[in-house]
ROVO-581605 format. One record per residue (C-alpha): residue number from 1; residue in one letter; x negated, y, z. Coordinates in steps of 0.2 Angstrom, whole numbers, plus 5000, padded with zeros to 4 digits. Last residue first. Layout:
BEGIN
@vopa=NUM | donu=a | c1=X | c2=Y | c3=Z
...
# end
This chain:
BEGIN
@vopa=156 | donu=x | c1=4227 | c2=5412 | c3=5624
@vopa=155 | donu=x | c1=4239 | c2=5407 | c3=5609
@vopa=154 | donu=x | c1=4225 | c2=5406 | c3=5596
@vopa=153 | donu=x | c1=4215 | c2=5394 | c3=5607
@vopa=152 | donu=x | c1=4230 | c2=5382 | c3=5607
@vopa=151 | donu=x | c1=4234 | c2=5384 | c3=5589
@vopa=150 | donu=x | c1=4215 | c2=5379 | c3=5585
@vopa=149 | donu=x | c1=4216 | c2=5364 | c3=5596
@vopa=148 | donu=x | c1=4232 | c2=5358 | c3=5588
@vopa=147 | donu=x | c1=4225 | c2=5361 | c3=5570
@vopa=146 | donu=x | c1=4209 | c2=5352 | c3=5575
@vopa=145 | donu=x | c1=4219 | c2=5337 | c3=5581
@vopa=144 | donu=x | c1=4229 | c2=5337 | c3=5565
@vopa=143 | donu=x | c1=4215 | c2=5338 | c3=5552
@vopa=142 | donu=x | c1=4212 | c2=5320 | c3=5547
@vopa=141 | donu=x | c1=4230 | c2=5316 | c3=5548
@vopa=140 | donu=x | c1=4235 | c2=5329 | c3=5536
@vopa=139 | donu=x | c1=4250 | c2=5341 | c3=5539
@vopa=138 | donu=x | c1=4260 | c2=5346 | c3=5524
@vopa=137 | donu=x | c1=4270 | c2=5357 | c3=5536
@vopa=136 | donu=x | c1=4266 | c2=5366 | c3=5552
@vopa=135 | donu=x | c1=4281 | c2=5374 | c3=5562
@vopa=134 | donu=x | c1=4277 | c2=5386 | c3=5576
@vopa=133 | donu=x | c1=4288 | c2=5384 | c3=5591
@vopa=132 | donu=x | c1=4275 | c2=5376 | c3=5603
@vopa=131 | donu=x | c1=4266 | c2=5366 | c3=5590
@vopa=130 | donu=x | c1=4278 | c2=5358 | c3=5578
@vopa=129 | donu=x | c1=4271 | c2=5345 | c3=5567
@vopa=128 | donu=x | c1=4278 | c2=5341 | c3=5550
@vopa=127 | donu=x | c1=4275 | c2=5328 | c3=5537
@vopa=126 | donu=x | c1=4284 | c2=5333 | c3=5527
@vopa=125 | donu=x | c1=4286 | c2=5351 | c3=5520
@vopa=124 | donu=x | c1=4302 | c2=5347 | c3=5510
@vopa=123 | donu=x | c1=4309 | c2=5339 | c3=5525
@vopa=122 | donu=x | c1=4311 | c2=5355 | c3=5535
@vopa=121 | donu=x | c1=4325 | c2=5351 | c3=5547
@vopa=120 | donu=x | c1=4315 | c2=5347 | c3=5563
@vopa=119 | donu=x | c1=4320 | c2=5329 | c3=5563
@vopa=118 | donu=x | c1=4319 | c2=5314 | c3=5575
@vopa=117 | donu=x | c1=4307 | c2=5321 | c3=5587
@vopa=116 | donu=x | c1=4292 | c2=5313 | c3=5595
@vopa=115 | donu=x | c1=4283 | c2=5322 | c3=5609
@vopa=114 | donu=x | c1=4265 | c2=5326 | c3=5615
@vopa=113 | donu=x | c1=4263 | c2=5337 | c3=5630
@vopa=112 | donu=x | c1=4246 | c2=5347 | c3=5631
@vopa=111 | donu=x | c1=4237 | c2=5358 | c3=5643
@vopa=110 | donu=x | c1=4244 | c2=5352 | c3=5660
@vopa=109 | donu=x | c1=4226 | c2=5346 | c3=5666
@vopa=108 | donu=x | c1=4233 | c2=5328 | c3=5668
@vopa=107 | donu=x | c1=4239 | c2=5328 | c3=5650
@vopa=106 | donu=x | c1=4258 | c2=5327 | c3=5647
@vopa=105 | donu=x | c1=4266 | c2=5311 | c3=5641
@vopa=104 | donu=x | c1=4280 | c2=5307 | c3=5629
@vopa=103 | donu=x | c1=4270 | c2=5301 | c3=5615
@vopa=102 | donu=x | c1=4254 | c2=5293 | c3=5622
@vopa=101 | donu=x | c1=4239 | c2=5305 | c3=5627
@vopa=100 | donu=x | c1=4220 | c2=5304 | c3=5624
@vopa=99 | donu=x | c1=4221 | c2=5320 | c3=5614
@vopa=98 | donu=x | c1=4212 | c2=5314 | c3=5599
@vopa=97 | donu=x | c1=4218 | c2=5296 | c3=5601
@vopa=96 | donu=x | c1=4237 | c2=5301 | c3=5603
@vopa=95 | donu=x | c1=4235 | c2=5314 | c3=5590
@vopa=94 | donu=x | c1=4228 | c2=5302 | c3=5577
@vopa=93 | donu=x | c1=4242 | c2=5290 | c3=5581
@vopa=92 | donu=x | c1=4255 | c2=5303 | c3=5579
@vopa=91 | donu=x | c1=4248 | c2=5308 | c3=5562
@vopa=90 | donu=x | c1=4247 | c2=5290 | c3=5557
@vopa=89 | donu=x | c1=4265 | c2=5288 | c3=5562
@vopa=88 | donu=x | c1=4270 | c2=5303 | c3=5552
@vopa=87 | donu=x | c1=4264 | c2=5294 | c3=5536
@vopa=86 | donu=x | c1=4274 | c2=5302 | c3=5522
@vopa=85 | donu=x | c1=4288 | c2=5290 | c3=5523
@vopa=84 | donu=x | c1=4290 | c2=5294 | c3=5542
@vopa=83 | donu=x | c1=4290 | c2=5313 | c3=5538
@vopa=82 | donu=x | c1=4304 | c2=5311 | c3=5525
@vopa=81 | donu=x | c1=4314 | c2=5299 | c3=5536
@vopa=80 | donu=x | c1=4313 | c2=5309 | c3=5552
@vopa=79 | donu=x | c1=4298 | c2=5306 | c3=5564
@vopa=78 | donu=x | c1=4293 | c2=5324 | c3=5567
@vopa=77 | donu=x | c1=4278 | c2=5326 | c3=5579
@vopa=76 | donu=x | c1=4281 | c2=5338 | c3=5592
@vopa=75 | donu=x | c1=4267 | c2=5346 | c3=5601
@vopa=74 | donu=x | c1=4270 | c2=5356 | c3=5617
@vopa=73 | donu=x | c1=4256 | c2=5367 | c3=5622
@vopa=72 | donu=x | c1=4256 | c2=5374 | c3=5640
@vopa=71 | donu=x | c1=4260 | c2=5356 | c3=5646
@vopa=70 | donu=x | c1=4276 | c2=5349 | c3=5653
@vopa=69 | donu=x | c1=4282 | c2=5346 | c3=5671
@vopa=68 | donu=x | c1=4297 | c2=5335 | c3=5671
@vopa=67 | donu=x | c1=4315 | c2=5341 | c3=5672
@vopa=66 | donu=x | c1=4314 | c2=5346 | c3=5654
@vopa=65 | donu=x | c1=4326 | c2=5357 | c3=5643
@vopa=64 | donu=x | c1=4325 | c2=5358 | c3=5624
@vopa=63 | donu=x | c1=4333 | c2=5341 | c3=5623
@vopa=62 | donu=x | c1=4350 | c2=5348 | c3=5629
@vopa=61 | donu=x | c1=4361 | c2=5337 | c3=5640
@vopa=60 | donu=x | c1=4349 | c2=5335 | c3=5655
@vopa=59 | donu=x | c1=4349 | c2=5354 | c3=5660
@vopa=58 | donu=x | c1=4367 | c2=5356 | c3=5656
@vopa=57 | donu=x | c1=4372 | c2=5342 | c3=5667
@vopa=56 | donu=x | c1=4360 | c2=5348 | c3=5681
@vopa=55 | donu=x | c1=4368 | c2=5365 | c3=5681
@vopa=54 | donu=x | c1=4385 | c2=5357 | c3=5680
@vopa=53 | donu=x | c1=4382 | c2=5346 | c3=5695
@vopa=52 | donu=x | c1=4375 | c2=5361 | c3=5705
@vopa=51 | donu=x | c1=4392 | c2=5370 | c3=5703
@vopa=50 | donu=x | c1=4390 | c2=5387 | c3=5695
@vopa=49 | donu=x | c1=4391 | c2=5403 | c3=5706
@vopa=48 | donu=x | c1=4377 | c2=5411 | c3=5696
@vopa=47 | donu=x | c1=4366 | c2=5414 | c3=5711
@vopa=46 | donu=x | c1=4369 | c2=5398 | c3=5720
@vopa=45 | donu=x | c1=4368 | c2=5387 | c3=5705
@vopa=44 | donu=x | c1=4352 | c2=5396 | c3=5699
@vopa=43 | donu=x | c1=4344 | c2=5394 | c3=5716
@vopa=42 | donu=x | c1=4347 | c2=5375 | c3=5715
@vopa=41 | donu=x | c1=4341 | c2=5374 | c3=5698
@vopa=40 | donu=x | c1=4325 | c2=5383 | c3=5703
@vopa=39 | donu=x | c1=4322 | c2=5371 | c3=5717
@vopa=38 | donu=x | c1=4323 | c2=5357 | c3=5705
@vopa=37 | donu=x | c1=4310 | c2=5364 | c3=5694
@vopa=36 | donu=x | c1=4315 | c2=5366 | c3=5675
@vopa=35 | donu=x | c1=4300 | c2=5364 | c3=5664
@vopa=34 | donu=x | c1=4286 | c2=5375 | c3=5656
@vopa=33 | donu=x | c1=4287 | c2=5386 | c3=5672
@vopa=32 | donu=x | c1=4291 | c2=5403 | c3=5664
@vopa=31 | donu=x | c1=4298 | c2=5397 | c3=5647
@vopa=30 | donu=x | c1=4309 | c2=5384 | c3=5656
@vopa=29 | donu=x | c1=4315 | c2=5397 | c3=5668
@vopa=28 | donu=x | c1=4320 | c2=5408 | c3=5653
@vopa=27 | donu=x | c1=4329 | c2=5395 | c3=5644
@vopa=26 | donu=x | c1=4338 | c2=5390 | c3=5660
@vopa=25 | donu=x | c1=4344 | c2=5408 | c3=5662
@vopa=24 | donu=x | c1=4350 | c2=5409 | c3=5644
@vopa=23 | donu=x | c1=4359 | c2=5393 | c3=5646
@vopa=22 | donu=x | c1=4368 | c2=5398 | c3=5663
@vopa=21 | donu=x | c1=4373 | c2=5416 | c3=5657
@vopa=20 | donu=x | c1=4391 | c2=5411 | c3=5655
@vopa=19 | donu=x | c1=4392 | c2=5406 | c3=5673
@vopa=18 | donu=x | c1=4390 | c2=5424 | c3=5679
@vopa=17 | donu=x | c1=4377 | c2=5436 | c3=5686
@vopa=16 | donu=x | c1=4372 | c2=5445 | c3=5669
@vopa=15 | donu=x | c1=4354 | c2=5442 | c3=5665
@vopa=14 | donu=x | c1=4338 | c2=5450 | c3=5670
@vopa=13 | donu=x | c1=4342 | c2=5446 | c3=5689
@vopa=12 | donu=x | c1=4342 | c2=5428 | c3=5685
@vopa=11 | donu=x | c1=4324 | c2=5429 | c3=5679
@vopa=10 | donu=x | c1=4319 | c2=5439 | c3=5695
@vopa=9 | donu=x | c1=4328 | c2=5427 | c3=5706
@vopa=8 | donu=x | c1=4318 | c2=5413 | c3=5698
@vopa=7 | donu=x | c1=4302 | c2=5423 | c3=5699
@vopa=6 | donu=x | c1=4306 | c2=5426 | c3=5718
@vopa=5 | donu=x | c1=4307 | c2=5407 | c3=5719
@vopa=4 | donu=x | c1=4288 | c2=5405 | c3=5718
@vopa=3 | donu=x | c1=4286 | c2=5386 | c3=5715
@vopa=2 | donu=x | c1=4282 | c2=5372 | c3=5725
@vopa=1 | donu=x | c1=4276 | c2=5356 | c3=5717
# end
């Protein structure tokens, strides 16, 4: 997949051109492309004066970053203890069936990415599903697919 590197230069230009901007730049690139394209990492390395090995190291260290293309809507199903006890596995199963995806996959149309996370830190609201950055608590298995599609339509 070829990307418009002018967008990467534009993103870098919005930040101070020094190594301390690396994480902010990577976050902005991720937001733009829904992942970190290799050519964007090379460009970031050059423009910020950071060794490419460090750019890749940071990109792979943080779970928020992905080197693989992701969907417009990222669905994270919490599997922490409180959520697990409250049937998060059934919610995950319903999403896998309803979206025709397995956890860790992105739909061929690049609309959805389904992920499992260990804990999102709102155990009192278990079971929890995070759709993009919006936390949904007390999620019901019979309504989760509708919730995802409603959130997707609201973000258009």
